[in-house]
N, CA, C, O and CB atoms as a CASP TS submission, in Angstrom:
PFRMAT TS
TARGET T0000
AUTHOR 0000-0000-0000
METHOD Language model
MODEL 1
PARENT N/A
ATOM      1  N   MET     1       8.385  -3.501  -4.569  1.00  0.00           N
ATOM      2  CA  MET     1       7.005  -3.361  -4.175  1.00  0.00           C
ATOM      3  C   MET     1       6.740  -1.995  -3.548  1.00  0.00           C
ATOM      4  O   MET     1       5.664  -1.419  -3.705  1.00  0.00           O
ATOM      5  CB  MET     1       6.626  -4.464  -3.214  1.00  0.00           C
ATOM      6  N   LYS     2       7.731  -1.500  -2.845  1.00  0.00           N
ATOM      7  CA  LYS     2       7.582  -0.205  -2.190  1.00  0.00           C
ATOM      8  C   LYS     2       7.251   0.875  -3.215  1.00  0.00           C
ATOM      9  O   LYS     2       6.375   1.707  -2.980  1.00  0.00           O
ATOM     10  CB  LYS     2       8.861   0.161  -1.420  1.00  0.00           C
ATOM     11  N   GLU     3       7.946   0.867  -4.348  1.00  0.00           N
ATOM     12  CA  GLU     3       7.724   1.866  -5.381  1.00  0.00           C
ATOM     13  C   GLU     3       6.350   1.711  -6.019  1.00  0.00           C
ATOM     14  O   GLU     3       5.711   2.701  -6.374  1.00  0.00           O
ATOM     15  CB  GLU     3       8.806   1.774  -6.442  1.00  0.00           C
ATOM     16  N   LEU     4       5.897   0.472  -6.166  1.00  0.00           N
ATOM     17  CA  LEU     4       4.582   0.216  -6.745  1.00  0.00           C
ATOM     18  C   LEU     4       3.474   0.784  -5.866  1.00  0.00           C
ATOM     19  O   LEU     4       2.571   1.457  -6.365  1.00  0.00           O
ATOM     20  CB  LEU     4       4.373  -1.283  -6.948  1.00  0.00           C
ATOM     21  N   VAL     5       3.535   0.520  -4.569  1.00  0.00           N
ATOM     22  CA  VAL     5       2.515   1.012  -3.645  1.00  0.00           C
ATOM     23  C   VAL     5       2.552   2.540  -3.596  1.00  0.00           C
ATOM     24  O   VAL     5       1.507   3.190  -3.570  1.00  0.00           O
ATOM     25  CB  VAL     5       2.725   0.416  -2.227  1.00  0.00           C
ATOM     26  N   GLU     6       3.748   3.104  -3.584  1.00  0.00           N
ATOM     27  CA  GLU     6       3.879   4.563  -3.551  1.00  0.00           C
ATOM     28  C   GLU     6       3.299   5.187  -4.821  1.00  0.00           C
ATOM     29  O   GLU     6       2.614   6.207  -4.742  1.00  0.00           O
ATOM     30  CB  GLU     6       5.359   4.968  -3.385  1.00  0.00           C
ATOM     31  N   TYR     7       3.556   4.607  -5.967  1.00  0.00           N
ATOM     32  CA  TYR     7       3.038   5.126  -7.233  1.00  0.00           C
ATOM     33  C   TYR     7       1.512   5.092  -7.262  1.00  0.00           C
ATOM     34  O   TYR     7       0.877   6.072  -7.652  1.00  0.00           O
ATOM     35  CB  TYR     7       3.604   4.323  -8.408  1.00  0.00           C
ATOM     36  N   VAL     8       0.925   3.977  -6.854  1.00  0.00           N
ATOM     37  CA  VAL     8      -0.533   3.844  -6.853  1.00  0.00           C
ATOM     38  C   VAL     8      -1.151   4.843  -5.881  1.00  0.00           C
ATOM     39  O   VAL     8      -2.148   5.486  -6.210  1.00  0.00           O
ATOM     40  CB  VAL     8      -0.950   2.404  -6.481  1.00  0.00           C
ATOM     41  N   ALA     9      -0.576   4.980  -4.694  1.00  0.00           N
ATOM     42  CA  ALA     9      -1.124   5.894  -3.698  1.00  0.00           C
ATOM     43  C   ALA     9      -1.028   7.348  -4.161  1.00  0.00           C
ATOM     44  O   ALA     9      -1.966   8.123  -3.976  1.00  0.00           O
ATOM     45  CB  ALA     9      -0.396   5.720  -2.367  1.00  0.00           C
ATOM     46  N   LYS    10       0.095   7.714  -4.756  1.00  0.00           N
ATOM     47  CA  LYS    10       0.256   9.098  -5.220  1.00  0.00           C
ATOM     48  C   LYS    10      -0.705   9.435  -6.348  1.00  0.00           C
ATOM     49  O   LYS    10      -1.091  10.593  -6.506  1.00  0.00           O
ATOM     50  CB  LYS    10       1.686   9.335  -5.681  1.00  0.00           C
ATOM     51  N   SER    11      -1.096   8.443  -7.130  1.00  0.00           N
ATOM     52  CA  SER    11      -2.048   8.706  -8.207  1.00  0.00           C
ATOM     53  C   SER    11      -3.475   8.877  -7.681  1.00  0.00           C
ATOM     54  O   SER    11      -4.338   9.388  -8.394  1.00  0.00           O
ATOM     55  CB  SER    11      -2.004   7.576  -9.227  1.00  0.00           C
ATOM     56  N   LEU    12      -3.726   8.457  -6.450  1.00  0.00           N
ATOM     57  CA  LEU    12      -5.068   8.545  -5.871  1.00  0.00           C
ATOM     58  C   LEU    12      -5.302   9.802  -5.033  1.00  0.00           C
ATOM     59  O   LEU    12      -6.426  10.301  -4.982  1.00  0.00           O
ATOM     60  CB  LEU    12      -5.322   7.339  -5.024  1.00  0.00           C
ATOM     61  N   VAL    13      -4.276  10.317  -4.384  1.00  0.00           N
ATOM     62  CA  VAL    13      -4.447  11.365  -3.387  1.00  0.00           C
ATOM     63  C   VAL    13      -4.223  12.757  -3.970  1.00  0.00           C
ATOM     64  O   VAL    13      -3.686  12.910  -5.067  1.00  0.00           O
ATOM     65  CB  VAL    13      -3.500  11.135  -2.229  1.00  0.00           C
ATOM     66  N   ASP    14      -4.653  13.781  -3.202  1.00  0.00           N
ATOM     67  CA  ASP    14      -4.422  15.174  -3.575  1.00  0.00           C
ATOM     68  C   ASP    14      -3.071  15.660  -3.061  1.00  0.00           C
ATOM     69  O   ASP    14      -2.351  16.364  -3.769  1.00  0.00           O
ATOM     70  CB  ASP    14      -5.545  16.064  -3.033  1.00  0.00           C
ATOM     71  N   ASN    15      -2.728  15.284  -1.825  1.00  0.00           N
ATOM     72  CA  ASN    15      -1.481  15.727  -1.198  1.00  0.00           C
ATOM     73  C   ASN    15      -0.401  14.661  -1.428  1.00  0.00           C
ATOM     74  O   ASN    15      -0.194  13.786  -0.587  1.00  0.00           O
ATOM     75  CB  ASN    15      -1.688  15.993   0.336  1.00  0.00           C
ATOM     76  N   LYS    16       0.274  14.744  -2.560  1.00  0.00           N
ATOM     77  CA  LYS    16       1.250  13.723  -2.942  1.00  0.00           C
ATOM     78  C   LYS    16       2.512  13.752  -2.081  1.00  0.00           C
ATOM     79  O   LYS    16       3.203  12.740  -1.960  1.00  0.00           O
ATOM     80  CB  LYS    16       1.628  13.898  -4.391  1.00  0.00           C
ATOM     81  N   ASP    17       2.816  14.904  -1.482  1.00  0.00           N
ATOM     82  CA  ASP    17       4.012  15.024  -0.652  1.00  0.00           C
ATOM     83  C   ASP    17       3.883  14.260   0.671  1.00  0.00           C
ATOM     84  O   ASP    17       4.891  13.902   1.279  1.00  0.00           O
ATOM     85  CB  ASP    17       4.300  16.489  -0.374  1.00  0.00           C
ATOM     86  N   ALA    18       2.659  14.015   1.113  1.00  0.00           N
ATOM     87  CA  ALA    18       2.442  13.343   2.396  1.00  0.00           C
ATOM     88  C   ALA    18       2.478  11.824   2.277  1.00  0.00           C
ATOM     89  O   ALA    18       2.389  11.129   3.289  1.00  0.00           O
ATOM     90  CB  ALA    18       1.118  13.770   2.982  1.00  0.00           C
ATOM     91  N   VAL    19       2.606  11.297   1.070  1.00  0.00           N
ATOM     92  CA  VAL    19       2.609   9.841   0.870  1.00  0.00           C
ATOM     93  C   VAL    19       4.002   9.293   1.146  1.00  0.00           C
ATOM     94  O   VAL    19       4.980   9.705   0.523  1.00  0.00           O
ATOM     95  CB  VAL    19       2.155   9.473  -0.573  1.00  0.00           C
ATOM     96  N   THR    20       4.077   8.357   2.088  1.00  0.00           N
ATOM     97  CA  THR    20       5.328   7.659   2.378  1.00  0.00           C
ATOM     98  C   THR    20       5.032   6.170   2.552  1.00  0.00           C
ATOM     99  O   THR    20       3.952   5.780   2.996  1.00  0.00           O
ATOM    100  CB  THR    20       6.018   8.243   3.655  1.00  0.00           C
ATOM    101  N   VAL    21       6.003   5.364   2.195  1.00  0.00           N
ATOM    102  CA  VAL    21       5.875   3.914   2.357  1.00  0.00           C
ATOM    103  C   VAL    21       7.105   3.423   3.102  1.00  0.00           C
ATOM    104  O   VAL    21       8.237   3.659   2.679  1.00  0.00           O
ATOM    105  CB  VAL    21       5.720   3.183   0.969  1.00  0.00           C
ATOM    106  N   GLU    22       6.872   2.738   4.219  1.00  0.00           N
ATOM    107  CA  GLU    22       7.956   2.163   5.003  1.00  0.00           C
ATOM    108  C   GLU    22       7.919   0.642   4.829  1.00  0.00           C
ATOM    109  O   GLU    22       6.867   0.013   4.945  1.00  0.00           O
ATOM    110  CB  GLU    22       7.839   2.566   6.516  1.00  0.00           C
ATOM    111  N   GLU    23       9.077   0.077   4.551  1.00  0.00           N
ATOM    112  CA  GLU    23       9.171  -1.364   4.318  1.00  0.00           C
ATOM    113  C   GLU    23       9.878  -2.029   5.498  1.00  0.00           C
ATOM    114  O   GLU    23      10.982  -1.633   5.872  1.00  0.00           O
ATOM    115  CB  GLU    23       9.924  -1.661   2.991  1.00  0.00           C
ATOM    116  N   THR    24       9.241  -3.033   6.076  1.00  0.00           N
ATOM    117  CA  THR    24       9.817  -3.802   7.160  1.00  0.00           C
ATOM    118  C   THR    24       9.935  -5.247   6.701  1.00  0.00           C
ATOM    119  O   THR    24       8.935  -5.912   6.430  1.00  0.00           O
ATOM    120  CB  THR    24       8.963  -3.686   8.456  1.00  0.00           C
ATOM    121  N   VAL    25      11.160  -5.716   6.620  1.00  0.00           N
ATOM    122  CA  VAL    25      11.405  -7.087   6.165  1.00  0.00           C
ATOM    123  C   VAL    25      11.651  -7.965   7.381  1.00  0.00           C
ATOM    124  O   VAL    25      12.579  -7.732   8.155  1.00  0.00           O
ATOM    125  CB  VAL    25      12.615  -7.152   5.177  1.00  0.00           C
ATOM    126  N   GLY    26      10.818  -8.963   7.536  1.00  0.00           N
ATOM    127  CA  GLY    26      10.961  -9.898   8.641  1.00  0.00           C
ATOM    128  C   GLY    26      11.310 -11.277   8.127  1.00  0.00           C
ATOM    129  O   GLY    26      11.393 -11.485   6.916  1.00  0.00           O
ATOM    130  N   PRO    27      11.515 -12.223   9.030  1.00  0.00           N
ATOM    131  CA  PRO    27      11.881 -13.578   8.602  1.00  0.00           C
ATOM    132  C   PRO    27      10.736 -14.315   7.904  1.00  0.00           C
ATOM    133  O   PRO    27      10.984 -15.176   7.060  1.00  0.00           O
ATOM    134  CB  PRO    27      12.340 -14.384   9.799  1.00  0.00           C
ATOM    135  N   GLU    28       9.501 -13.992   8.242  1.00  0.00           N
ATOM    136  CA  GLU    28       8.350 -14.689   7.679  1.00  0.00           C
ATOM    137  C   GLU    28       7.642 -13.904   6.581  1.00  0.00           C
ATOM    138  O   GLU    28       7.075 -14.503   5.667  1.00  0.00           O
ATOM    139  CB  GLU    28       7.375 -15.006   8.767  1.00  0.00           C
ATOM    140  N   ALA    29       7.664 -12.556   6.656  1.00  0.00           N
ATOM    141  CA  ALA    29       6.906 -11.743   5.706  1.00  0.00           C
ATOM    142  C   ALA    29       7.513 -10.359   5.601  1.00  0.00           C
ATOM    143  O   ALA    29       8.357  -9.966   6.406  1.00  0.00           O
ATOM    144  CB  ALA    29       5.431 -11.646   6.122  1.00  0.00           C
ATOM    145  N   THR    30       7.066  -9.629   4.590  1.00  0.00           N
ATOM    146  CA  THR    30       7.445  -8.236   4.403  1.00  0.00           C
ATOM    147  C   THR    30       6.200  -7.393   4.606  1.00  0.00           C
ATOM    148  O   THR    30       5.133  -7.718   4.085  1.00  0.00           O
ATOM    149  CB  THR    30       8.077  -7.991   2.991  1.00  0.00           C
ATOM    150  N   ILE    31       6.333  -6.303   5.367  1.00  0.00           N
ATOM    151  CA  ILE    31       5.205  -5.433   5.658  1.00  0.00           C
ATOM    152  C   ILE    31       5.487  -4.065   5.047  1.00  0.00           C
ATOM    153  O   ILE    31       6.546  -3.480   5.274  1.00  0.00           O
ATOM    154  CB  ILE    31       4.953  -5.324   7.197  1.00  0.00           C
ATOM    155  N   LEU    32       4.537  -3.564   4.276  1.00  0.00           N
ATOM    156  CA  LEU    32       4.623  -2.225   3.705  1.00  0.00           C
ATOM    157  C   LEU    32       3.594  -1.355   4.410  1.00  0.00           C
ATOM    158  O   LEU    32       2.394  -1.624   4.348  1.00  0.00           O
ATOM    159  CB  LEU    32       4.390  -2.242   2.153  1.00  0.00           C
ATOM    160  N   GLU    33       4.072  -0.308   5.083  1.00  0.00           N
ATOM    161  CA  GLU    33       3.181   0.617   5.781  1.00  0.00           C
ATOM    162  C   GLU    33       3.013   1.855   4.926  1.00  0.00           C
ATOM    163  O   GLU    33       3.978   2.574   4.665  1.00  0.00           O
ATOM    164  CB  GLU    33       3.729   0.984   7.193  1.00  0.00           C
ATOM    165  N   LEU    34       1.790   2.103   4.492  1.00  0.00           N
ATOM    166  CA  LEU    34       1.473   3.255   3.662  1.00  0.00           C
ATOM    167  C   LEU    34       0.914   4.358   4.537  1.00  0.00           C
ATOM    168  O   LEU    34      -0.094   4.169   5.217  1.00  0.00           O
ATOM    169  CB  LEU    34       0.475   2.882   2.546  1.00  0.00           C
ATOM    170  N   HIS    35       1.572   5.515   4.521  1.00  0.00           N
ATOM    171  CA  HIS    35       1.127   6.674   5.298  1.00  0.00           C
ATOM    172  C   HIS    35       0.666   7.756   4.332  1.00  0.00           C
ATOM    173  O   HIS    35       1.390   8.119   3.406  1.00  0.00           O
ATOM    174  CB  HIS    35       2.267   7.206   6.231  1.00  0.00           C
ATOM    175  N   VAL    36      -0.549   8.273   4.552  1.00  0.00           N
ATOM    176  CA  VAL    36      -1.082   9.364   3.746  1.00  0.00           C
ATOM    177  C   VAL    36      -1.630  10.439   4.672  1.00  0.00           C
ATOM    178  O   VAL    36      -1.785  10.216   5.873  1.00  0.00           O
ATOM    179  CB  VAL    36      -2.182   8.856   2.773  1.00  0.00           C
ATOM    180  N   ALA    37      -1.924  11.608   4.107  1.00  0.00           N
ATOM    181  CA  ALA    37      -2.511  12.688   4.895  1.00  0.00           C
ATOM    182  C   ALA    37      -3.906  12.270   5.358  1.00  0.00           C
ATOM    183  O   ALA    37      -4.596  11.529   4.658  1.00  0.00           O
ATOM    184  CB  ALA    37      -2.573  14.009   4.072  1.00  0.00           C
ATOM    185  N   PRO    38      -4.323  12.743   6.535  1.00  0.00           N
ATOM    186  CA  PRO    38      -5.642  12.344   7.060  1.00  0.00           C
ATOM    187  C   PRO    38      -6.802  12.674   6.115  1.00  0.00           C
ATOM    188  O   PRO    38      -7.779  11.928   6.050  1.00  0.00           O
ATOM    189  CB  PRO    38      -5.884  13.020   8.394  1.00  0.00           C
ATOM    190  N   GLU    39      -6.697  13.781   5.389  1.00  0.00           N
ATOM    191  CA  GLU    39      -7.791  14.141   4.486  1.00  0.00           C
ATOM    192  C   GLU    39      -7.836  13.252   3.230  1.00  0.00           C
ATOM    193  O   GLU    39      -8.848  13.229   2.529  1.00  0.00           O
ATOM    194  CB  GLU    39      -7.657  15.602   4.076  1.00  0.00           C
ATOM    195  N   ASP    40      -6.764  12.536   2.949  1.00  0.00           N
ATOM    196  CA  ASP    40      -6.721  11.638   1.799  1.00  0.00           C
ATOM    197  C   ASP    40      -6.966  10.175   2.169  1.00  0.00           C
ATOM    198  O   ASP    40      -6.945   9.307   1.297  1.00  0.00           O
ATOM    199  CB  ASP    40      -5.391  11.763   1.110  1.00  0.00           C
ATOM    200  N   MET    41      -7.193   9.901   3.428  1.00  0.00           N
ATOM    201  CA  MET    41      -7.366   8.522   3.885  1.00  0.00           C
ATOM    202  C   MET    41      -8.558   7.845   3.197  1.00  0.00           C
ATOM    203  O   MET    41      -8.471   6.676   2.821  1.00  0.00           O
ATOM    204  CB  MET    41      -7.553   8.493   5.406  1.00  0.00           C
ATOM    205  N   GLY    42      -9.648   8.561   3.034  1.00  0.00           N
ATOM    206  CA  GLY    42     -10.834   7.994   2.394  1.00  0.00           C
ATOM    207  C   GLY    42     -10.602   7.635   0.937  1.00  0.00           C
ATOM    208  O   GLY    42     -11.183   6.676   0.430  1.00  0.00           O
ATOM    209  N   LYS    43      -9.755   8.401   0.264  1.00  0.00           N
ATOM    210  CA  LYS    43      -9.472   8.133  -1.144  1.00  0.00           C
ATOM    211  C   LYS    43      -8.642   6.874  -1.313  1.00  0.00           C
ATOM    212  O   LYS    43      -8.780   6.171  -2.314  1.00  0.00           O
ATOM    213  CB  LYS    43      -8.755   9.313  -1.773  1.00  0.00           C
ATOM    214  N   VAL    44      -7.787   6.584  -0.353  1.00  0.00           N
ATOM    215  CA  VAL    44      -6.942   5.394  -0.438  1.00  0.00           C
ATOM    216  C   VAL    44      -7.717   4.151  -0.002  1.00  0.00           C
ATOM    217  O   VAL    44      -7.506   3.067  -0.545  1.00  0.00           O
ATOM    218  CB  VAL    44      -5.678   5.566   0.427  1.00  0.00           C
ATOM    219  N   ILE    45      -8.598   4.300   0.960  1.00  0.00           N
ATOM    220  CA  ILE    45      -9.370   3.153   1.441  1.00  0.00           C
ATOM    221  C   ILE    45     -10.547   2.859   0.513  1.00  0.00           C
ATOM    222  O   ILE    45     -10.794   1.699   0.183  1.00  0.00           O
ATOM    223  CB  ILE    45      -9.875   3.407   2.870  1.00  0.00           C
ATOM    224  N   GLY    46     -11.272   3.887   0.092  1.00  0.00           N
ATOM    225  CA  GLY    46     -12.400   3.707  -0.808  1.00  0.00           C
ATOM    226  C   GLY    46     -13.653   3.260  -0.079  1.00  0.00           C
ATOM    227  O   GLY    46     -13.629   2.961   1.115  1.00  0.00           O
ATOM    228  N   LYS    47     -14.740   3.220  -0.819  1.00  0.00           N
ATOM    229  CA  LYS    47     -16.015   2.791  -0.237  1.00  0.00           C
ATOM    230  C   LYS    47     -15.940   1.318   0.104  1.00  0.00           C
ATOM    231  O   LYS    47     -15.612   0.485  -0.741  1.00  0.00           O
ATOM    232  CB  LYS    47     -17.194   3.065  -1.204  1.00  0.00           C
ATOM    233  N   GLN    48     -16.243   1.012   1.335  1.00  0.00           N
ATOM    234  CA  GLN    48     -16.222  -0.355   1.868  1.00  0.00           C
ATOM    235  C   GLN    48     -14.864  -1.026   1.679  1.00  0.00           C
ATOM    236  O   GLN    48     -14.783  -2.253   1.617  1.00  0.00           O
ATOM    237  CB  GLN    48     -17.302  -1.192   1.200  1.00  0.00           C
ATOM    238  N   GLY    49     -13.783  -0.219   1.586  1.00  0.00           N
ATOM    239  CA  GLY    49     -12.437  -0.749   1.503  1.00  0.00           C
ATOM    240  C   GLY    49     -12.068  -1.335   0.151  1.00  0.00           C
ATOM    241  O   GLY    49     -11.119  -2.113   0.052  1.00  0.00           O
ATOM    242  N   ARG    50     -12.802  -0.973  -0.888  1.00  0.00           N
ATOM    243  CA  ARG    50     -12.561  -1.576  -2.201  1.00  0.00           C
ATOM    244  C   ARG    50     -11.204  -1.201  -2.785  1.00  0.00           C
ATOM    245  O   ARG    50     -10.521  -2.054  -3.352  1.00  0.00           O
ATOM    246  CB  ARG    50     -13.649  -1.165  -3.160  1.00  0.00           C
ATOM    247  N   ILE    51     -10.808   0.052  -2.656  1.00  0.00           N
ATOM    248  CA  ILE    51      -9.526   0.475  -3.221  1.00  0.00           C
ATOM    249  C   ILE    51      -8.378  -0.150  -2.434  1.00  0.00           C
ATOM    250  O   ILE    51      -7.385  -0.577  -3.023  1.00  0.00           O
ATOM    251  CB  ILE    51      -9.406   2.019  -3.217  1.00  0.00           C
ATOM    252  N   ALA    52      -8.506  -0.207  -1.115  1.00  0.00           N
ATOM    253  CA  ALA    52      -7.472  -0.838  -0.290  1.00  0.00           C
ATOM    254  C   ALA    52      -7.329  -2.316  -0.652  1.00  0.00           C
ATOM    255  O   ALA    52      -6.212  -2.827  -0.731  1.00  0.00           O
ATOM    256  CB  ALA    52      -7.805  -0.684   1.213  1.00  0.00           C
ATOM    257  N   LYS    53      -8.443  -3.002  -0.870  1.00  0.00           N
ATOM    258  CA  LYS    53      -8.400  -4.409  -1.276  1.00  0.00           C
ATOM    259  C   LYS    53      -7.740  -4.561  -2.635  1.00  0.00           C
ATOM    260  O   LYS    53      -7.001  -5.517  -2.868  1.00  0.00           O
ATOM    261  CB  LYS    53      -9.812  -5.004  -1.310  1.00  0.00           C
ATOM    262  N   ALA    54      -8.008  -3.609  -3.542  1.00  0.00           N
ATOM    263  CA  ALA    54      -7.414  -3.669  -4.877  1.00  0.00           C
ATOM    264  C   ALA    54      -5.902  -3.463  -4.812  1.00  0.00           C
ATOM    265  O   ALA    54      -5.152  -4.139  -5.517  1.00  0.00           O
ATOM    266  CB  ALA    54      -8.052  -2.616  -5.795  1.00  0.00           C
ATOM    267  N   ILE    55      -5.453  -2.533  -3.969  1.00  0.00           N
ATOM    268  CA  ILE    55      -4.012  -2.309  -3.806  1.00  0.00           C
ATOM    269  C   ILE    55      -3.354  -3.574  -3.271  1.00  0.00           C
ATOM    270  O   ILE    55      -2.298  -3.984  -3.753  1.00  0.00           O
ATOM    271  CB  ILE    55      -3.739  -1.110  -2.855  1.00  0.00           C
ATOM    272  N   ARG    56      -3.975  -4.184  -2.283  1.00  0.00           N
ATOM    273  CA  ARG    56      -3.423  -5.418  -1.713  1.00  0.00           C
ATOM    274  C   ARG    56      -3.415  -6.544  -2.736  1.00  0.00           C
ATOM    275  O   ARG    56      -2.483  -7.348  -2.759  1.00  0.00           O
ATOM    276  CB  ARG    56      -4.224  -5.842  -0.480  1.00  0.00           C
ATOM    277  N   ALA    57      -4.437  -6.615  -3.582  1.00  0.00           N
ATOM    278  CA  ALA    57      -4.496  -7.667  -4.602  1.00  0.00           C
ATOM    279  C   ALA    57      -3.397  -7.480  -5.642  1.00  0.00           C
ATOM    280  O   ALA    57      -2.806  -8.461  -6.093  1.00  0.00           O
ATOM    281  CB  ALA    57      -5.873  -7.677  -5.287  1.00  0.00           C
ATOM    282  N   VAL    58      -3.114  -6.244  -6.029  1.00  0.00           N
ATOM    283  CA  VAL    58      -2.050  -5.975  -6.994  1.00  0.00           C
ATOM    284  C   VAL    58      -0.700  -6.375  -6.411  1.00  0.00           C
ATOM    285  O   VAL    58       0.117  -6.987  -7.098  1.00  0.00           O
ATOM    286  CB  VAL    58      -2.043  -4.485  -7.397  1.00  0.00           C
ATOM    287  N   VAL    59      -0.464  -6.033  -5.151  1.00  0.00           N
ATOM    288  CA  VAL    59       0.799  -6.397  -4.506  1.00  0.00           C
ATOM    289  C   VAL    59       0.912  -7.909  -4.377  1.00  0.00           C
ATOM    290  O   VAL    59       1.982  -8.471  -4.609  1.00  0.00           O
ATOM    291  CB  VAL    59       0.915  -5.734  -3.120  1.00  0.00           C
ATOM    292  N   ARG    60      -0.165  -8.563  -4.014  1.00  0.00           N
ATOM    293  CA  ARG    60      -0.155 -10.021  -3.882  1.00  0.00           C
ATOM    294  C   ARG    60       0.143 -10.683  -5.227  1.00  0.00           C
ATOM    295  O   ARG    60       0.891 -11.659  -5.287  1.00  0.00           O
ATOM    296  CB  ARG    60      -1.504 -10.521  -3.329  1.00  0.00           C
ATOM    297  N   ALA    61      -0.441 -10.154  -6.303  1.00  0.00           N
ATOM    298  CA  ALA    61      -0.199 -10.720  -7.628  1.00  0.00           C
ATOM    299  C   ALA    61       1.235 -10.468  -8.087  1.00  0.00           C
ATOM    300  O   ALA    61       1.841 -11.322  -8.734  1.00  0.00           O
ATOM    301  CB  ALA    61      -1.184 -10.134  -8.642  1.00  0.00           C
ATOM    302  N   ALA    62       1.772  -9.313  -7.758  1.00  0.00           N
ATOM    303  CA  ALA    62       3.136  -8.981  -8.172  1.00  0.00           C
ATOM    304  C   ALA    62       4.177  -9.797  -7.410  1.00  0.00           C
ATOM    305  O   ALA    62       5.281 -10.009  -7.910  1.00  0.00           O
ATOM    306  CB  ALA    62       3.397  -7.494  -7.969  1.00  0.00           C
ATOM    307  N   THR    63       3.840 -10.251  -6.215  1.00  0.00           N
ATOM    308  CA  THR    63       4.786 -11.015  -5.412  1.00  0.00           C
ATOM    309  C   THR    63       4.402 -12.493  -5.329  1.00  0.00           C
ATOM    310  O   THR    63       4.830 -13.188  -4.408  1.00  0.00           O
ATOM    311  CB  THR    63       4.876 -10.426  -4.015  1.00  0.00           C
ATOM    312  N   ALA    64       3.617 -12.970  -6.261  1.00  0.00           N
ATOM    313  CA  ALA    64       3.126 -14.354  -6.199  1.00  0.00           C
ATOM    314  C   ALA    64       4.248 -15.375  -6.269  1.00  0.00           C
ATOM    315  O   ALA    64       4.132 -16.452  -5.686  1.00  0.00           O
ATOM    316  CB  ALA    64       2.147 -14.609  -7.323  1.00  0.00           C
ATOM    317  N   LYS    65       5.328 -15.064  -6.967  1.00  0.00           N
ATOM    318  CA  LYS    65       6.422 -16.026  -7.109  1.00  0.00           C
ATOM    319  C   LYS    65       7.385 -16.011  -5.926  1.00  0.00           C
ATOM    320  O   LYS    65       8.218 -16.909  -5.796  1.00  0.00           O
ATOM    321  CB  LYS    65       7.186 -15.747  -8.379  1.00  0.00           C
ATOM    322  N   ASN    66       7.283 -15.007  -5.066  1.00  0.00           N
ATOM    323  CA  ASN    66       8.160 -14.927  -3.894  1.00  0.00           C
ATOM    324  C   ASN    66       7.715 -15.938  -2.841  1.00  0.00           C
ATOM    325  O   ASN    66       6.548 -16.323  -2.778  1.00  0.00           O
ATOM    326  CB  ASN    66       8.159 -13.494  -3.301  1.00  0.00           C
ATOM    327  N   GLN    67       8.667 -16.354  -2.024  1.00  0.00           N
ATOM    328  CA  GLN    67       8.352 -17.285  -0.952  1.00  0.00           C
ATOM    329  C   GLN    67       7.690 -16.591   0.236  1.00  0.00           C
ATOM    330  O   GLN    67       6.836 -17.167   0.911  1.00  0.00           O
ATOM    331  CB  GLN    67       9.609 -17.991  -0.498  1.00  0.00           C
ATOM    332  N   LYS    68       8.103 -15.330   0.482  1.00  0.00           N
ATOM    333  CA  LYS    68       7.560 -14.594   1.622  1.00  0.00           C
ATOM    334  C   LYS    68       6.378 -13.735   1.181  1.00  0.00           C
ATOM    335  O   LYS    68       6.457 -13.061   0.153  1.00  0.00           O
ATOM    336  CB  LYS    68       8.650 -13.716   2.273  1.00  0.00           C
ATOM    337  N   PRO    69       5.289 -13.748   1.940  1.00  0.00           N
ATOM    338  CA  PRO    69       4.159 -12.884   1.597  1.00  0.00           C
ATOM    339  C   PRO    69       4.465 -11.412   1.914  1.00  0.00           C
ATOM    340  O   PRO    69       5.303 -11.100   2.760  1.00  0.00           O
ATOM    341  CB  PRO    69       2.898 -13.337   2.353  1.00  0.00           C
ATOM    342  N   VAL    70       3.769 -10.533   1.218  1.00  0.00           N
ATOM    343  CA  VAL    70       3.910  -9.092   1.428  1.00  0.00           C
ATOM    344  C   VAL    70       2.556  -8.565   1.858  1.00  0.00           C
ATOM    345  O   VAL    70       1.558  -8.781   1.170  1.00  0.00           O
ATOM    346  CB  VAL    70       4.426  -8.357   0.133  1.00  0.00           C
ATOM    347  N   PHE    71       2.508  -7.870   2.999  1.00  0.00           N
ATOM    348  CA  PHE    71       1.289  -7.303   3.531  1.00  0.00           C
ATOM    349  C   PHE    71       1.343  -5.788   3.429  1.00  0.00           C
ATOM    350  O   PHE    71       2.394  -5.183   3.641  1.00  0.00           O
ATOM    351  CB  PHE    71       1.070  -7.745   4.982  1.00  0.00           C
ATOM    352  N   VAL    72       0.202  -5.172   3.100  1.00  0.00           N
ATOM    353  CA  VAL    72       0.100  -3.717   3.002  1.00  0.00           C
ATOM    354  C   VAL    72      -0.793  -3.229   4.126  1.00  0.00           C
ATOM    355  O   VAL    72      -1.939  -3.659   4.251  1.00  0.00           O
ATOM    356  CB  VAL    72      -0.455  -3.273   1.612  1.00  0.00           C
ATOM    357  N   GLU    73      -0.261  -2.324   4.948  1.00  0.00           N
ATOM    358  CA  GLU    73      -1.031  -1.702   6.023  1.00  0.00           C
ATOM    359  C   GLU    73      -1.174  -0.225   5.702  1.00  0.00           C
ATOM    360  O   GLU    73      -0.192   0.437   5.364  1.00  0.00           O
ATOM    361  CB  GLU    73      -0.351  -1.914   7.419  1.00  0.00           C
ATOM    362  N   ILE    74      -2.387   0.295   5.805  1.00  0.00           N
ATOM    363  CA  ILE    74      -2.647   1.701   5.522  1.00  0.00           C
ATOM    364  C   ILE    74      -2.836   2.428   6.836  1.00  0.00           C
ATOM    365  O   ILE    74      -3.691   2.069   7.645  1.00  0.00           O
ATOM    366  CB  ILE    74      -3.891   1.877   4.606  1.00  0.00           C
ATOM    367  N   GLN    75      -2.015   3.469   7.043  1.00  0.00           N
ATOM    368  CA  GLN    75      -2.083   4.215   8.298  1.00  0.00           C
ATOM    369  C   GLN    75      -2.153   5.685   8.020  1.00  0.00           C
ATOM    370  O   GLN    75      -2.216   6.486   8.952  1.00  0.00           O
ATOM    371  CB  GLN    75      -0.888   3.905   9.188  1.00  0.00           C
TER
END
């Protein structure tokens, strides 16, 4: 999932070198923290959060068969 989120984010932003994804695996869930440059934050979030919701929906669909949920946080 980490590679999927990183690929989608890099295709959206101008500063591809600033994109990093940190994965934290816990007992109940997995958290993916997406870090982008401040000037690219709007491109990843989108108008009214539509792009961020779409990224989360893709991750949710890709991990539907897993027992643990995966959450995406954009920072």
